[in-house]
Each structure stands twice: as C-alpha cells, then as structure tokens.
C-alpha positions, 0 to 999 in steps of 0.5 A: 462787720464786727471790727468796725463795731468794735473800733467805733465803740469808746473804751479808754483805759478804765472805761471798757464796759461798752466794748466788753458788753459787745464781746460778751454777747458774741462769745457767750454763744461759743464758750464753755464758760464766760465771766468778768473778773473784779478788775474788768477783764472778760474771760471766755473758757472753751473746753478742747476736744482732747484736753492735752494742753491749756493755752491762754490767748489775750487781747486788750479792750482798752484804747488810748484817750484822755481824761478831763482834769479841769474846767477853766473859767473860759469854758475850755477843758484841761486834760491828761492823756490816758496812755501814750499819746504824742501831743503832736497828733492831737492838735485840731482833732475831734473828740467826744467827752463824757457819757453824754458824748459831748463833741469837742476839739483839741486846740492850741493858740493860733499860729498867727499869735505864736511867738517864734519861740512858741512856733519852733517848739513841740507843743505839750499836752499842758499847752493844749485844751479841749473846746466844747463850745462853752464860753464860761465855766458854768456853761461847761459844767452843765455838759461835762465833769472833771474826771470824764473820759475823752475819746478820739472821734473817728470814722471808719474808712476803707481805702487804697489796696485793702486798707482801713483807717479808724481809731482803736485798731490797737487792739480791737483787731486782737479782740476780733481775732479772739472772738473768731477763734472761740467759734472753732473747736481745738484739741487744747483747752483755751481761755481767751482773755479780753483784758483791761488797762493795757495802755496804762501798765498791763494791769488787767493782764497781770491779774489774768496771768496770776489766775489762769493756769495756762501751759502757754500764752499767745498775745494778739496785738496791734503794733506800730509800723514805721514804714512811711517816708524815708525811714531806713529799712532796718528801722521800720519795725514792721510793714503794713501789708507784709503779714502778721508780725511775730515778735522775738523781743520788745521792751516788756517781754522776750518771747519763749523760743519754743513758742516763737519757733512753733509760730514760725513753723506754722506760718511757713508750713501753712503759707501764711504771710508773716514778718519779724517785728524788727525793733525792740520797742513798745510792750504789751500784755505778754510782759505781765503774763510771762512773769506770772506764777512760775513763768508762762511761755509766751509769744506775740502776734501783732497786726502792723498799724500806722499812726498808732495811738491816734484817731486815724490808725491804718491797717491792712485787712490781709494782715488782720486775716494773717493774724487769725490764720496763724493763731488758728493754725497754732491752736490746731497743732496743740 
C-alpha cells in the first residue's frame, strides 16, 4: 500500500528527500512534466483535456520531528523539536537518529526520583533527552552528530473498524491523494505540489504560490480531530470516521467562499461523506498560497487525525477515501 510506504519513510521538515524520491518515481509515469524547485518542492504538472482552467493542488511531504542540539558528557542527546510537538506525547517514545537510523528513546527522570513539584509540573522538551545507549560523549559521537534529524520510530497497525495507526499521516494522506489524482484525466490543467517545510512555517508553499499561476487552489491535509473523552461536541473540531473535513477558516487562512461552496455542492451531489472543521485552529499551506501574487481563491480538504503530531496518529480509511473522491469530483466539474 502506497500510504504505508509513505508514512514509514522518514521526512522531518528540511529532510524530505526520501519521501520526494518515492513520490517522483510514481508521478513521472502520469504527469506531463515533473520537476523539483530550489527549496525542494516536488512539482507535477498535467495538461487537461480542455485547458479551461488551471488548478493547483498541494500537500506537504514533511512531518514533525526533532534535531540533535548537543551531545552530553553522559552520552545522552539534547534535542529541539522541529514543528509543533507537545512534550507530553514524546516521553518514552522510540526514535531514529541521523542517517544511520540509530535507535533511541526519549526519556525523563524516573518518577521515583522526582520531587513533588517536578511530578506535578508538565515536562518541557529541555527537561527530556534522547538515550541511544551510549555511556560517554565519545561513544555517542561515533554514532550521531549535532544537527542530525530525529524522527519518531513507528509501525503501521490497522485496527478497529477501518482505522490505521502510524506516524506522519499529516500529511502523507494528502500526498497519496495527489498521487492518485495524477493518474486521472481532467478537463482542467492541474499542478500537484508536494511541498516541503510546512510544519515550520509553510515555507515551501510560499514558493509554490509565487511561481504557479493557478486560478484556484485546493490544499489536501491531515488535521486534528478532538473526538476523544468528554470533550463537548462543539469543541471536537472534526471526527474520525465522519468524512472529509471542509474548512471555512483556520489560523492561517479563510477559504474562498465560491470554492468552499463548490466543494460542498460536489460532496452533496455525489453522496460523499463530509463534515465541517468546526474549530478555527491550526493552519496549513493554504495560508501561504492564498496570499501569493494577487491572491488565489483557495479551499482545504482535510482527513481527521487523532493524536496528530505524534508517533501514533490515527485515521479512518473511509475519510481518506472521501478526501480523494471529493477532490476528484471537484476537478471533474471544472
């Protein structure tokens, strides 16, 4: 399965090469032209059958992770998060460090040794370390270097009623959808942008928006769901298994009302399961693309993900399929 391959690849922001190589090998069979821009975005253009319009579609290749900041005398590694990662989700999690994929685990002072004050406070990243099994700085330096990327070590697990658990669903689900769309023929020209460095400031998308002269843009994302526990229904953002989420606004962009309405109409008329993203939260590549050149009418289609920005994100295959179906329907109507 392509999604499994994509998610298991390491691709922390700024280190997307493995993901890019896999995607390029696939899309070159279907696109009119494929190229990589100077910042690392992979671009795939496909000529439409009628050429009435040019639609840009974007999904980011990068995932959240870490970078080695220092190697301590005791062989433990200090690190910096790359992207938004809650320190509470990383304690005791396995990771892979550097090009050699050195196995490690993120740890903290044992609960038995913590003072009451330490026990009651939320740990910060600076309170944590990466243990790669080295007992001295010299030992560790033979295995890793300052500046090495660190990714979650995760496995693929299908469970429950059509759910999957793995890292990097945000946004390898969107990348897979773009790959599938490029296999089809549409009346409009399309450019599929597999962007870099979304998790650290929409950097790749800023370049894409500047260089691609599109009439409209659709961003395909993985977004946070908040449907666990006793969260009030109006704060649940979106729900896993309830369909693709159509955003009207987040912290980075406001969806173009005509594009938003066309997405809703397509979903209703095609019988595609969908839901609103109920919370004005988060952000994605639409924030950079929408503001490029003279402004680009933009919409966002997201797959709900539990435990997002962790090594154990969860999504429903039915929502992933709904994202593809709605993007496909939208392009066929251009």
